[in-house]
TIVEX-378640 format. One record per residue (C-alpha): residue in one letter; x, y, z; residue number from 1. Coordinates in nm, 2 decimals. Layout:
<sites>
<site resn="A" x="X" y="Y" z="Z" resi="NUM"/>
...
</sites>
This chain:
<sites>
<site resn="M" x="-0.86" y="6.80" z="1.17" resi="1"/>
<site resn="S" x="-0.71" y="7.01" z="0.89" resi="2"/>
<site resn="K" x="-0.82" y="7.03" z="0.53" resi="3"/>
<site resn="K" x="-0.45" y="6.92" z="0.43" resi="4"/>
<site resn="I" x="-0.45" y="6.60" z="0.60" resi="5"/>
<site resn="K" x="-0.83" y="6.49" z="0.52" resi="6"/>
<site resn="I" x="-0.65" y="6.51" z="0.17" resi="7"/>
<site resn="I" x="-0.35" y="6.30" z="0.27" resi="8"/>
<site resn="L" x="-0.57" y="6.03" z="0.40" resi="9"/>
<site resn="I" x="-0.85" y="6.01" z="0.15" resi="10"/>
<site resn="G" x="-0.56" y="6.01" z="-0.11" resi="11"/>
<site resn="L" x="-0.38" y="5.71" z="0.11" resi="12"/>
<site resn="F" x="-0.76" y="5.51" z="0.19" resi="13"/>
<site resn="L" x="-0.77" y="5.54" z="-0.26" resi="14"/>
<site resn="Y" x="-0.39" y="5.37" z="-0.29" resi="15"/>
<site resn="F" x="-0.47" y="5.07" z="-0.04" resi="16"/>
<site resn="L" x="-0.83" y="5.04" z="-0.25" resi="17"/>
<site resn="S" x="-0.64" y="5.01" z="-0.55" resi="18"/>
<site resn="T" x="-0.41" y="4.83" z="-0.54" resi="19"/>
<site resn="G" x="-0.61" y="4.58" z="-0.31" resi="20"/>
<site resn="L" x="-0.82" y="4.58" z="-0.58" resi="21"/>
<site resn="S" x="-0.57" y="4.49" z="-0.85" resi="22"/>
<site resn="F" x="-0.42" y="4.23" z="-0.60" resi="23"/>
<site resn="A" x="-0.77" y="4.06" z="-0.62" resi="24"/>
<site resn="V" x="-0.84" y="4.11" z="-1.00" resi="25"/>
<site resn="F" x="-0.53" y="3.94" z="-1.07" resi="26"/>
<site resn="S" x="-0.50" y="3.68" z="-0.81" resi="27"/>
<site resn="Y" x="-0.83" y="3.56" z="-0.92" resi="28"/>
<site resn="V" x="-0.81" y="3.56" z="-1.30" resi="29"/>
<site resn="P" x="-0.53" y="3.30" z="-1.27" resi="30"/>
<site resn="F" x="-0.75" y="3.09" z="-1.04" resi="31"/>
<site resn="L" x="-1.00" y="3.08" z="-1.32" resi="32"/>
<site resn="A" x="-0.80" y="3.02" z="-1.61" resi="33"/>
<site resn="G" x="-0.53" y="2.80" z="-1.43" resi="34"/>
<site resn="K" x="-0.63" y="2.60" z="-1.12" resi="35"/>
<site resn="N" x="-1.01" y="2.59" z="-1.15" resi="36"/>
<site resn="A" x="-0.97" y="2.45" z="-1.50" resi="37"/>
<site resn="I" x="-0.75" y="2.20" z="-1.38" resi="38"/>
<site resn="N" x="-0.97" y="2.08" z="-1.08" resi="39"/>
<site resn="S" x="-1.26" y="2.08" z="-1.29" resi="40"/>
<site resn="A" x="-1.08" y="1.85" z="-1.54" resi="41"/>
<site resn="S" x="-0.94" y="1.63" z="-1.31" resi="42"/>
<site resn="E" x="-1.35" y="1.61" z="-1.12" resi="43"/>
<site resn="P" x="-1.61" y="1.38" z="-1.20" resi="44"/>
<site resn="K" x="-1.83" y="1.56" z="-1.44" resi="45"/>
<site resn="K" x="-2.21" y="1.44" z="-1.51" resi="46"/>
<site resn="I" x="-2.33" y="1.35" z="-1.81" resi="47"/>
<site resn="T" x="-2.71" y="1.30" z="-1.95" resi="48"/>
<site resn="N" x="-2.77" y="0.94" z="-1.79" resi="49"/>
<site resn="G" x="-2.58" y="1.04" z="-1.45" resi="50"/>
<site resn="T" x="-2.28" y="0.91" z="-1.52" resi="51"/>
<site resn="L" x="-1.95" y="1.03" z="-1.40" resi="52"/>
<site resn="T" x="-1.64" y="1.06" z="-1.63" resi="53"/>
<site resn="F" x="-1.34" y="1.16" z="-1.62" resi="54"/>
<site resn="D" x="-1.01" y="1.33" z="-1.82" resi="55"/>
<site resn="E" x="-0.93" y="1.12" z="-2.07" resi="56"/>
<site resn="S" x="-0.59" y="1.29" z="-2.10" resi="57"/>
<site resn="L" x="-0.44" y="1.29" z="-1.78" resi="58"/>
<site resn="P" x="-0.15" y="1.04" z="-1.70" resi="59"/>
<site resn="K" x="-0.32" y="0.69" z="-1.65" resi="60"/>
<site resn="T" x="-0.11" y="0.51" z="-1.36" resi="61"/>
<site resn="E" x="-0.31" y="0.41" z="-1.17" resi="62"/>
<site resn="P" x="-0.38" y="0.03" z="-1.20" resi="63"/>
<site resn="C" x="-0.79" y="-0.11" z="-1.08" resi="64"/>
<site resn="P" x="-0.73" y="-0.37" z="-0.83" resi="65"/>
<site resn="L" x="-1.05" y="-0.60" z="-0.97" resi="66"/>
<site resn="N" x="-0.89" y="-0.58" z="-1.34" resi="67"/>
<site resn="G" x="-0.53" y="-0.45" z="-1.38" resi="68"/>
<site resn="V" x="-0.66" y="-0.16" z="-1.60" resi="69"/>
<site resn="M" x="-0.47" y="0.23" z="-1.57" resi="70"/>
<site resn="Y" x="-0.67" y="0.50" z="-1.50" resi="71"/>
<site resn="S" x="-0.58" y="0.88" z="-1.38" resi="72"/>
<site resn="E" x="-0.49" y="0.92" z="-0.95" resi="73"/>
<site resn="P" x="-0.83" y="1.16" z="-1.00" resi="74"/>
<site resn="Q" x="-1.01" y="0.85" z="-1.04" resi="75"/>
<site resn="R" x="-0.82" y="0.66" z="-0.77" resi="76"/>
<site resn="Q" x="-0.91" y="0.89" z="-0.59" resi="77"/>
<site resn="W" x="-1.27" y="0.83" z="-0.65" resi="78"/>
<site resn="W" x="-1.31" y="0.47" z="-0.64" resi="79"/>
<site resn="E" x="-1.07" y="0.44" z="-0.33" resi="80"/>
<site resn="K" x="-1.37" y="0.62" z="-0.11" resi="81"/>
<site resn="H" x="-1.60" y="0.32" z="-0.18" resi="82"/>
<site resn="R" x="-1.61" y="-0.06" z="-0.24" resi="83"/>
<site resn="P" x="-1.65" y="-0.33" z="-0.45" resi="84"/>
<site resn="L" x="-2.06" y="-0.33" z="-0.57" resi="85"/>
<site resn="G" x="-2.22" y="-0.66" z="-0.72" resi="86"/>
<site resn="V" x="-2.51" y="-0.66" z="-0.90" resi="87"/>
<site resn="M" x="-2.75" y="-0.92" z="-1.05" resi="88"/>
<site resn="I" x="-2.88" y="-0.84" z="-1.35" resi="89"/>
<site resn="E" x="-3.02" y="-1.06" z="-1.56" resi="90"/>
<site resn="N" x="-3.01" y="-1.23" z="-1.94" resi="91"/>
<site resn="H" x="-3.32" y="-1.33" z="-2.05" resi="92"/>
<site resn="E" x="-3.40" y="-1.24" z="-2.40" resi="93"/>
<site resn="E" x="-3.67" y="-0.98" z="-2.30" resi="94"/>
<site resn="A" x="-3.45" y="-0.75" z="-2.11" resi="95"/>
<site resn="R" x="-3.18" y="-0.77" z="-2.32" resi="96"/>
<site resn="P" x="-2.97" y="-0.43" z="-2.40" resi="97"/>
<site resn="Q" x="-2.93" y="-0.46" z="-2.07" resi="98"/>
<site resn="S" x="-2.79" y="-0.09" z="-1.88" resi="99"/>
<site resn="G" x="-2.43" y="-0.06" z="-1.74" resi="100"/>
<site resn="L" x="-2.26" y="-0.41" z="-1.84" resi="101"/>
<site resn="S" x="-2.00" y="-0.24" z="-2.05" resi="102"/>
<site resn="S" x="-1.87" y="-0.05" z="-1.73" resi="103"/>
<site resn="A" x="-1.80" y="-0.36" z="-1.53" resi="104"/>
<site resn="D" x="-1.46" y="-0.47" z="-1.38" resi="105"/>
<site resn="V" x="-1.53" y="-0.79" z="-1.33" resi="106"/>
<site resn="I" x="-1.87" y="-1.04" z="-1.47" resi="107"/>
<site resn="Y" x="-1.98" y="-1.36" z="-1.42" resi="108"/>
<site resn="E" x="-2.22" y="-1.52" z="-1.62" resi="109"/>
<site resn="A" x="-2.40" y="-1.88" z="-1.53" resi="110"/>
<site resn="V" x="-2.75" y="-2.04" z="-1.57" resi="111"/>
<site resn="A" x="-2.98" y="-1.91" z="-1.30" resi="112"/>
<site resn="E" x="-3.26" y="-2.11" z="-1.43" resi="113"/>
<site resn="G" x="-3.37" y="-2.31" z="-1.70" resi="114"/>
<site resn="G" x="-3.14" y="-2.21" z="-1.92" resi="115"/>
<site resn="I" x="-3.14" y="-1.89" z="-1.84" resi="116"/>
<site resn="T" x="-2.82" y="-1.72" z="-1.77" resi="117"/>
<site resn="R" x="-2.77" y="-1.44" z="-1.52" resi="118"/>
<site resn="F" x="-2.46" y="-1.16" z="-1.50" resi="119"/>
<site resn="L" x="-2.29" y="-1.11" z="-1.14" resi="120"/>
<site resn="S" x="-2.12" y="-0.75" z="-1.24" resi="121"/>
<site resn="V" x="-1.86" y="-0.65" z="-1.00" resi="122"/>
<site resn="F" x="-1.83" y="-0.26" z="-1.04" resi="123"/>
<site resn="Y" x="-1.53" y="-0.07" z="-0.89" resi="124"/>
<site resn="C" x="-1.31" y="0.19" z="-1.05" resi="125"/>
<site resn="Q" x="-1.60" y="0.27" z="-1.32" resi="126"/>
<site resn="D" x="-1.91" y="0.43" z="-1.27" resi="127"/>
<site resn="A" x="-2.19" y="0.24" z="-1.48" resi="128"/>
<site resn="G" x="-2.45" y="0.49" z="-1.41" resi="129"/>
<site resn="I" x="-2.79" y="0.33" z="-1.47" resi="130"/>
<site resn="I" x="-2.73" y="-0.07" z="-1.47" resi="131"/>
<site resn="G" x="-3.04" y="-0.33" z="-1.53" resi="132"/>
<site resn="P" x="-3.24" y="-0.48" z="-1.53" resi="133"/>
<site resn="V" x="-3.15" y="-0.59" z="-1.18" resi="134"/>
<site resn="R" x="-3.31" y="-0.99" z="-1.07" resi="135"/>
<site resn="S" x="-3.28" y="-1.20" z="-0.79" resi="136"/>
<site resn="A" x="-3.01" y="-1.39" z="-0.60" resi="137"/>
<site resn="R" x="-2.88" y="-1.71" z="-0.63" resi="138"/>
<site resn="T" x="-2.66" y="-1.89" z="-0.40" resi="139"/>
<site resn="Y" x="-2.35" y="-1.95" z="-0.60" resi="140"/>
<site resn="Y" x="-2.35" y="-1.58" z="-0.73" resi="141"/>
<site resn="L" x="-2.31" y="-1.51" z="-0.34" resi="142"/>
<site resn="D" x="-1.98" y="-1.71" z="-0.30" resi="143"/>
<site resn="F" x="-1.82" y="-1.55" z="-0.63" resi="144"/>
<site resn="I" x="-1.93" y="-1.23" z="-0.44" resi="145"/>
<site resn="S" x="-1.72" y="-1.28" z="-0.11" resi="146"/>
<site resn="E" x="-1.44" y="-1.28" z="-0.30" resi="147"/>
<site resn="Y" x="-1.41" y="-0.88" z="-0.33" resi="148"/>
<site resn="G" x="-1.28" y="-0.85" z="0.01" resi="149"/>
<site resn="D" x="-1.51" y="-0.79" z="0.33" resi="150"/>
<site resn="D" x="-1.88" y="-0.69" z="0.32" resi="151"/>
<site resn="P" x="-1.89" y="-0.65" z="-0.05" resi="152"/>
<site resn="L" x="-2.14" y="-0.46" z="-0.16" resi="153"/>
<site resn="Y" x="-2.47" y="-0.68" z="-0.32" resi="154"/>
<site resn="A" x="-2.76" y="-0.54" z="-0.55" resi="155"/>
<site resn="H" x="-3.04" y="-0.75" z="-0.58" resi="156"/>
<site resn="V" x="-3.37" y="-0.79" z="-0.60" resi="157"/>
<site resn="G" x="-3.54" y="-1.09" z="-0.37" resi="158"/>
<site resn="G" x="-3.37" y="-1.42" z="-0.41" resi="159"/>
<site resn="A" x="-3.41" y="-1.75" z="-0.34" resi="160"/>
<site resn="N" x="-3.56" y="-1.86" z="-0.03" resi="161"/>
<site resn="M" x="-3.69" y="-2.20" z="0.01" resi="162"/>
<site resn="A" x="-3.53" y="-2.44" z="0.30" resi="163"/>
<site resn="G" x="-3.20" y="-2.60" z="0.14" resi="164"/>
<site resn="P" x="-2.86" y="-2.54" z="0.01" resi="165"/>
<site resn="A" x="-2.99" y="-2.26" z="-0.28" resi="166"/>
<site resn="D" x="-3.17" y="-2.07" z="0.03" resi="167"/>
<site resn="A" x="-2.98" y="-1.75" z="-0.13" resi="168"/>
<site resn="L" x="-3.17" y="-1.51" z="0.15" resi="169"/>
<site resn="G" x="-3.11" y="-1.71" z="0.46" resi="170"/>
<site resn="Q" x="-2.74" y="-1.78" z="0.38" resi="171"/>
<site resn="I" x="-2.72" y="-1.38" z="0.34" resi="172"/>
<site resn="E" x="-2.90" y="-1.31" z="0.66" resi="173"/>
<site resn="R" x="-2.68" y="-1.60" z="0.79" resi="174"/>
<site resn="Y" x="-2.33" y="-1.40" z="0.62" resi="175"/>
<site resn="G" x="-2.45" y="-1.10" z="0.85" resi="176"/>
<site resn="W" x="-2.56" y="-0.96" z="0.53" resi="177"/>
<site resn="D" x="-2.90" y="-0.88" z="0.59" resi="178"/>
<site resn="G" x="-2.93" y="-0.47" z="0.64" resi="179"/>
<site resn="Y" x="-2.59" y="-0.43" z="0.61" resi="180"/>
<site resn="N" x="-2.38" y="-0.49" z="0.28" resi="181"/>
<site resn="D" x="-2.71" y="-0.66" z="0.12" resi="182"/>
<site resn="L" x="-2.88" y="-0.43" z="-0.10" resi="183"/>
<site resn="N" x="-3.22" y="-0.56" z="-0.10" resi="184"/>
<site resn="Q" x="-3.46" y="-0.42" z="-0.36" resi="185"/>
<site resn="F" x="-3.72" y="-0.53" z="-0.13" resi="186"/>
<site resn="S" x="-3.58" y="-0.36" z="0.20" resi="187"/>
<site resn="I" x="-3.45" y="0.01" z="-0.02" resi="188"/>
<site resn="E" x="-3.68" y="0.27" z="-0.20" resi="189"/>
<site resn="F" x="-3.66" y="0.47" z="-0.48" resi="190"/>
<site resn="P" x="-3.44" y="0.65" z="-0.57" resi="191"/>
<site resn="Y" x="-3.17" y="0.36" z="-0.53" resi="192"/>
<site resn="F" x="-3.41" y="0.17" z="-0.73" resi="193"/>
<site resn="W" x="-3.72" y="0.23" z="-0.96" resi="194"/>
<site resn="R" x="-3.89" y="0.03" z="-1.22" resi="195"/>
<site resn="D" x="-3.92" y="0.15" z="-1.58" resi="196"/>
<site resn="Y" x="-4.15" y="-0.04" z="-1.84" resi="197"/>
<site resn="D" x="-4.08" y="0.20" z="-2.11" resi="198"/>
<site resn="R" x="-3.71" y="0.14" z="-2.13" resi="199"/>
<site resn="L" x="-3.67" y="-0.09" z="-2.35" resi="200"/>
<site resn="G" x="-3.90" y="0.04" z="-2.64" resi="201"/>
<site resn="H" x="-4.15" y="-0.27" z="-2.60" resi="202"/>
<site resn="P" x="-4.37" y="-0.43" z="-2.34" resi="203"/>
<site resn="V" x="-4.19" y="-0.65" z="-2.08" resi="204"/>
<site resn="A" x="-4.31" y="-0.82" z="-1.77" resi="205"/>
<site resn="T" x="-4.27" y="-0.65" z="-1.42" resi="206"/>
<site resn="E" x="-3.98" y="-0.88" z="-1.36" resi="207"/>
<site resn="H" x="-3.78" y="-0.72" z="-1.64" resi="208"/>
<site resn="T" x="-3.84" y="-0.30" z="-1.54" resi="209"/>
<site resn="V" x="-3.59" y="-0.30" z="-1.20" resi="210"/>
<site resn="Y" x="-3.34" y="-0.08" z="-1.28" resi="211"/>
<site resn="S" x="-3.12" y="0.10" z="-1.03" resi="212"/>
<site resn="N" x="-2.81" y="0.35" z="-1.06" resi="213"/>
<site resn="T" x="-2.43" y="0.26" z="-0.91" resi="214"/>
<site resn="S" x="-2.35" y="0.62" z="-0.80" resi="215"/>
<site resn="K" x="-2.71" y="0.60" z="-0.61" resi="216"/>
<site resn="L" x="-2.61" y="0.24" z="-0.48" resi="217"/>
<site resn="W" x="-2.26" y="0.34" z="-0.31" resi="218"/>
<site resn="E" x="-2.43" y="0.68" z="-0.18" resi="219"/>
<site resn="F" x="-2.68" y="0.47" z="0.00" resi="220"/>
<site resn="A" x="-2.42" y="0.27" z="0.17" resi="221"/>
<site resn="D" x="-2.28" y="0.56" z="0.23" resi="222"/>
<site resn="K" x="-2.60" y="0.72" z="0.47" resi="223"/>
<site resn="R" x="-2.74" y="0.44" z="0.55" resi="224"/>
<site resn="R" x="-2.51" y="0.14" z="0.60" resi="225"/>
<site resn="G" x="-2.16" y="0.33" z="0.70" resi="226"/>
<site resn="L" x="-1.96" y="0.15" z="0.47" resi="227"/>
<site resn="T" x="-1.70" y="0.31" z="0.21" resi="228"/>
<site resn="N" x="-1.38" y="0.24" z="0.13" resi="229"/>
<site resn="V" x="-1.42" y="0.13" z="0.53" resi="230"/>
<site resn="D" x="-1.67" y="0.05" z="0.80" resi="231"/>
<site resn="K" x="-1.80" y="0.21" z="1.08" resi="232"/>
<site resn="K" x="-1.50" y="0.08" z="1.25" resi="233"/>
<site resn="G" x="-1.30" y="0.22" z="1.02" resi="234"/>
<site resn="N" x="-1.17" y="-0.11" z="0.90" resi="235"/>
<site resn="S" x="-1.11" y="-0.15" z="0.51" resi="236"/>
<site resn="W" x="-1.27" y="-0.34" z="0.24" resi="237"/>
<site resn="D" x="-0.93" y="-0.48" z="0.11" resi="238"/>
<site resn="A" x="-0.78" y="-0.58" z="0.38" resi="239"/>
<site resn="S" x="-0.81" y="-0.95" z="0.28" resi="240"/>
<site resn="F" x="-0.83" y="-0.90" z="-0.07" resi="241"/>
<site resn="V" x="-0.68" y="-1.09" z="-0.34" resi="242"/>
<site resn="Q" x="-0.55" y="-0.94" z="-0.63" resi="243"/>
<site resn="Y" x="-0.52" y="-1.11" z="-0.96" resi="244"/>
<site resn="K" x="-0.18" y="-1.11" z="-1.19" resi="245"/>
<site resn="F" x="-0.22" y="-0.85" z="-1.48" resi="246"/>
<site resn="K" x="0.01" y="-0.81" z="-1.76" resi="247"/>
<site resn="D" x="0.03" y="-0.56" z="-2.07" resi="248"/>
<site resn="D" x="-0.09" y="-0.66" z="-2.44" resi="249"/>
<site resn="I" x="0.13" y="-0.86" z="-2.66" resi="250"/>
<site resn="A" x="0.27" y="-0.69" z="-2.90" resi="251"/>
<site resn="F" x="0.01" y="-0.68" z="-3.23" resi="252"/>
<site resn="S" x="0.29" y="-0.83" z="-3.42" resi="253"/>
<site resn="K" x="0.23" y="-1.19" z="-3.21" resi="254"/>
<site resn="R" x="-0.12" y="-1.12" z="-3.26" resi="255"/>
<site resn="P" x="-0.33" y="-1.41" z="-3.48" resi="256"/>
<site resn="E" x="-0.57" y="-1.27" z="-3.75" resi="257"/>
<site resn="S" x="-0.91" y="-1.40" z="-3.58" resi="258"/>
<site resn="Q" x="-1.02" y="-1.64" z="-3.31" resi="259"/>
<site resn="V" x="-1.40" y="-1.80" z="-3.24" resi="260"/>
<site resn="A" x="-1.51" y="-1.89" z="-2.97" resi="261"/>
<site resn="D" x="-1.90" y="-2.06" z="-2.96" resi="262"/>
<site resn="F" x="-2.09" y="-2.29" z="-2.73" resi="263"/>
<site resn="T" x="-2.41" y="-2.28" z="-2.53" resi="264"/>
<site resn="F" x="-2.46" y="-2.31" z="-2.12" resi="265"/>
<site resn="W" x="-2.76" y="-2.57" z="-2.19" resi="266"/>
<site resn="E" x="-2.79" y="-2.79" z="-2.48" resi="267"/>
<site resn="D" x="-3.04" y="-2.67" z="-2.74" resi="268"/>
<site resn="Y" x="-3.10" y="-2.33" z="-2.55" resi="269"/>
<site resn="R" x="-2.97" y="-2.11" z="-2.87" resi="270"/>
<site resn="A" x="-3.14" y="-1.78" z="-2.72" resi="271"/>
<site resn="Y" x="-2.85" y="-1.79" z="-2.47" resi="272"/>
<site resn="A" x="-2.60" y="-1.92" z="-2.69" resi="273"/>
<site resn="V" x="-2.28" y="-1.72" z="-2.66" resi="274"/>
<site resn="K" x="-2.00" y="-1.66" z="-2.95" resi="275"/>
<site resn="W" x="-1.70" y="-1.41" z="-2.87" resi="276"/>
<site resn="D" x="-1.53" y="-1.28" z="-3.18" resi="277"/>
<site resn="Y" x="-1.18" y="-1.20" z="-3.15" resi="278"/>
<site resn="N" x="-1.06" y="-0.87" z="-3.28" resi="279"/>
<site resn="K" x="-0.65" y="-0.82" z="-3.34" resi="280"/>
<site resn="K" x="-0.65" y="-0.44" z="-3.37" resi="281"/>
<site resn="N" x="-0.80" y="-0.38" z="-3.01" resi="282"/>
<site resn="N" x="-0.70" y="-0.74" z="-2.89" resi="283"/>
<site resn="V" x="-1.05" y="-0.78" z="-2.75" resi="284"/>
<site resn="Y" x="-1.31" y="-1.02" z="-2.80" resi="285"/>
<site resn="L" x="-1.66" y="-0.92" z="-2.93" resi="286"/>
<site resn="R" x="-1.95" y="-1.06" z="-2.81" resi="287"/>
<site resn="T" x="-2.27" y="-1.23" z="-2.94" resi="288"/>
<site resn="N" x="-2.57" y="-1.37" z="-2.74" resi="289"/>
<site resn="G" x="-2.84" y="-1.57" z="-2.93" resi="290"/>
<site resn="G" x="-2.73" y="-1.51" z="-3.29" resi="291"/>
<site resn="A" x="-2.74" y="-1.10" z="-3.21" resi="292"/>
<site resn="K" x="-2.44" y="-0.87" z="-3.15" resi="293"/>
<site resn="H" x="-2.49" y="-0.83" z="-2.75" resi="294"/>
<site resn="T" x="-2.50" y="-0.43" z="-2.70" resi="295"/>
<site resn="D" x="-2.48" y="-0.15" z="-2.40" resi="296"/>
<site resn="K" x="-2.86" y="-0.03" z="-2.39" resi="297"/>
<site resn="D" x="-2.69" y="0.35" z="-2.30" resi="298"/>
<site resn="N" x="-2.44" y="0.33" z="-2.53" resi="299"/>
<site resn="G" x="-2.50" y="0.15" z="-2.82" resi="300"/>
<site resn="K" x="-2.16" y="-0.06" z="-2.79" resi="301"/>
<site resn="Q" x="-2.14" y="-0.40" z="-2.83" resi="302"/>
<site resn="L" x="-1.99" y="-0.57" z="-2.52" resi="303"/>
<site resn="Q" x="-1.62" y="-0.70" z="-2.50" resi="304"/>
<site resn="A" x="-1.37" y="-0.81" z="-2.29" resi="305"/>
<site resn="K" x="-1.05" y="-0.85" z="-2.24" resi="306"/>
<site resn="N" x="-1.01" y="-1.22" z="-2.12" resi="307"/>
<site resn="L" x="-1.27" y="-1.47" z="-2.12" resi="308"/>
<site resn="V" x="-1.23" y="-1.75" z="-1.88" resi="309"/>
<site resn="M" x="-1.47" y="-2.09" z="-1.89" resi="310"/>
<site resn="L" x="-1.49" y="-2.27" z="-1.55" resi="311"/>
<site resn="F" x="-1.64" y="-2.59" z="-1.54" resi="312"/>
<site resn="M" x="-1.80" y="-2.72" z="-1.26" resi="313"/>
<site resn="R" x="-2.09" y="-2.98" z="-1.15" resi="314"/>
<site resn="E" x="-2.39" y="-2.85" z="-1.19" resi="315"/>
<site resn="S" x="-2.67" y="-3.04" z="-1.04" resi="316"/>
<site resn="N" x="-3.03" y="-2.97" z="-0.94" resi="317"/>
<site resn="A" x="-3.11" y="-2.79" z="-0.52" resi="318"/>
<site resn="N" x="-3.42" y="-3.07" z="-0.49" resi="319"/>
<site resn="D" x="-3.61" y="-2.79" z="-0.24" resi="320"/>
<site resn="G" x="-3.94" y="-2.83" z="-0.33" resi="321"/>
<site resn="Y" x="-3.90" y="-2.49" z="-0.56" resi="322"/>
<site resn="E" x="-4.17" y="-2.49" z="-0.86" resi="323"/>
<site resn="N" x="-3.97" y="-2.70" z="-1.12" resi="324"/>
<site resn="N" x="-3.70" y="-2.81" z="-0.93" resi="325"/>
<site resn="L" x="-3.57" y="-2.53" z="-1.13" resi="326"/>
<site resn="H" x="-3.32" y="-2.38" z="-0.84" resi="327"/>
<site resn="L" x="-2.96" y="-2.48" z="-0.94" resi="328"/>
<site resn="L" x="-2.61" y="-2.59" z="-0.75" resi="329"/>
<site resn="Y" x="-2.26" y="-2.53" z="-0.87" resi="330"/>
<site resn="A" x="-1.99" y="-2.69" z="-0.75" resi="331"/>
<site resn="D" x="-1.76" y="-2.38" z="-0.72" resi="332"/>
<site resn="K" x="-1.59" y="-2.47" z="-0.41" resi="333"/>
<site resn="G" x="-1.25" y="-2.73" z="-0.48" resi="334"/>
<site resn="A" x="-1.15" y="-2.77" z="-0.79" resi="335"/>
<site resn="G" x="-1.20" y="-2.83" z="-1.16" resi="336"/>
<site resn="K" x="-1.13" y="-2.76" z="-1.50" resi="337"/>
<site resn="A" x="-1.06" y="-2.44" z="-1.65" resi="338"/>
<site resn="L" x="-1.02" y="-2.27" z="-1.99" resi="339"/>
<site resn="V" x="-0.84" y="-1.92" z="-2.06" resi="340"/>
<site resn="L" x="-0.91" y="-1.70" z="-2.34" resi="341"/>
<site resn="M" x="-0.69" y="-1.42" z="-2.39" resi="342"/>
<site resn="D" x="-0.43" y="-1.25" z="-2.66" resi="343"/>
<site resn="G" x="-0.61" y="-1.46" z="-2.96" resi="344"/>
<site resn="K" x="-0.47" y="-1.78" z="-2.77" resi="345"/>
<site resn="Q" x="-0.61" y="-2.05" z="-2.59" resi="346"/>
<site resn="I" x="-0.49" y="-2.21" z="-2.23" resi="347"/>
<site resn="Q" x="-0.60" y="-2.53" z="-2.09" resi="348"/>
<site resn="G" x="-0.61" y="-2.49" z="-1.67" resi="349"/>
<site resn="A" x="-0.75" y="-2.55" z="-1.33" resi="350"/>
<site resn="W" x="-0.92" y="-2.32" z="-1.16" resi="351"/>
<site resn="S" x="-0.93" y="-2.43" z="-0.76" resi="352"/>
<site resn="K" x="-1.15" y="-2.18" z="-0.47" resi="353"/>
<site resn="I" x="-1.12" y="-2.35" z="-0.10" resi="354"/>
<site resn="D" x="-1.40" y="-2.17" z="0.04" resi="355"/>
<site resn="R" x="-1.69" y="-1.89" z="0.00" resi="356"/>
<site resn="T" x="-1.50" y="-1.63" z="0.12" resi="357"/>
<site resn="S" x="-1.11" y="-1.74" z="-0.12" resi="358"/>
<site resn="R" x="-1.00" y="-1.62" z="-0.44" resi="359"/>
<site resn="T" x="-1.12" y="-1.82" z="-0.74" resi="360"/>
<site resn="I" x="-0.78" y="-1.87" z="-0.87" resi="361"/>
<site resn="V" x="-0.67" y="-2.01" z="-1.22" resi="362"/>
<site resn="K" x="-0.39" y="-2.18" z="-1.37" resi="363"/>
<site resn="D" x="-0.19" y="-2.31" z="-1.66" resi="364"/>
<site resn="L" x="-0.16" y="-2.68" z="-1.71" resi="365"/>
<site resn="S" x="0.20" y="-2.64" z="-1.55" resi="366"/>
<site resn="G" x="0.10" y="-2.47" z="-1.22" resi="367"/>
<site resn="N" x="0.13" y="-2.09" z="-1.32" resi="368"/>
<site resn="E" x="-0.15" y="-1.88" z="-1.18" resi="369"/>
<site resn="I" x="-0.26" y="-1.69" z="-1.51" resi="370"/>
<site resn="E" x="-0.16" y="-1.33" z="-1.57" resi="371"/>
<site resn="F" x="-0.49" y="-1.17" z="-1.71" resi="372"/>
<site resn="N" x="-0.51" y="-0.87" z="-1.95" resi="373"/>
<site resn="R" x="-0.58" y="-0.51" z="-1.82" resi="374"/>
<site resn="G" x="-0.93" y="-0.56" z="-1.90" resi="375"/>
<site resn="L" x="-1.28" y="-0.67" z="-1.86" resi="376"/>
<site resn="I" x="-1.25" y="-1.03" z="-1.72" resi="377"/>
<site resn="W" x="-1.56" y="-1.26" z="-1.80" resi="378"/>
<site resn="F" x="-1.65" y="-1.57" z="-1.61" resi="379"/>
<site resn="H" x="-1.85" y="-1.80" z="-1.73" resi="380"/>
<site resn="V" x="-1.99" y="-2.09" z="-1.52" resi="381"/>
<site resn="L" x="-2.05" y="-2.42" z="-1.76" resi="382"/>
<site resn="P" x="-2.17" y="-2.72" z="-1.67" resi="383"/>
<site resn="V" x="-1.89" y="-3.00" z="-1.68" resi="384"/>
<site resn="G" x="-1.88" y="-3.14" z="-1.99" resi="385"/>
<site resn="T" x="-1.98" y="-2.80" z="-2.19" resi="386"/>
<site resn="N" x="-1.86" y="-2.86" z="-2.57" resi="387"/>
<site resn="V" x="-1.68" y="-2.49" z="-2.62" resi="388"/>
<site resn="S" x="-1.59" y="-2.43" z="-3.01" resi="389"/>
<site resn="V" x="-1.24" y="-2.23" z="-3.02" resi="390"/>
<site resn="K" x="-1.10" y="-2.22" z="-3.43" resi="391"/>
</sites>
């Protein structure tokens, strides 16, 4: 090969090499500055307590099916990959402040035993991170979580198991949930559940020490049980799910200056007395429990709700031989009186629920279904005759 041809070939090689490198560099820089920045903004990010967060500056166009709150499209894409998760979080005064309640989409509160209330906290559109302390199952909470489509996830630590109408563990087995959508800590190992004796900063009994993590539980359901937004057969969890109706907040000028609701689930059990104070600016209710502000352990925020629903139900003892006859029953199927507080106003009404898997529907006295504000719905199951003071 002549020297002249070699020089030409070398020149061509260097030309194409420099052109390729220039193209790669100038293509990659915009990718880093633009596309990658967009992706990082729209993708969930881990923060210190393991909670997934999303870019709050993105347009909020997607309503949460459970409570109507508007979120961004990336957040909707995230929640559509799993199914609702109900977690039993206790409310013993030694277990406060709890973790994760401020991130629930819906909460059901009822007496578990001895005047002590417990929360069925339902998570779907937000990741709470650490949740707990987690406690045992009760039959009436099974009725409420059953409203959330086919095979909703249900996390708890054991449960009532005496033969009779309050046998929650027996019912879980009969419903076909055992080893499937039921997430019982007794059969699930670390790191999906764990005990933390020091989390609250003071000594607590062993039963107040179990915690979990919402992302971990959704991960377990996916990897171990084959449950995401669909089951192994491809059936979507929400095929039969009934959404509530939602509305936007009323105008500031139409909101009252104040409203206070005060009640106890059981008379004289003041450690579990509840007071809700209406905040006109944000159109929310702030919770006080046992005479103290009720806060979330992980962010220090006082618990708040957009909608307060009091469901008055007949309460009775299970008479199943359990110690001191502590297991309770609530007549949560059928119909009864309801009271709704939102927008600083109260609405007298009625609730109805046909069977275990049907939705609890709340209507006003004219028979119109309640349109809830977009935000946390907090249900309170109260014995018939409970006095709720609203001022």
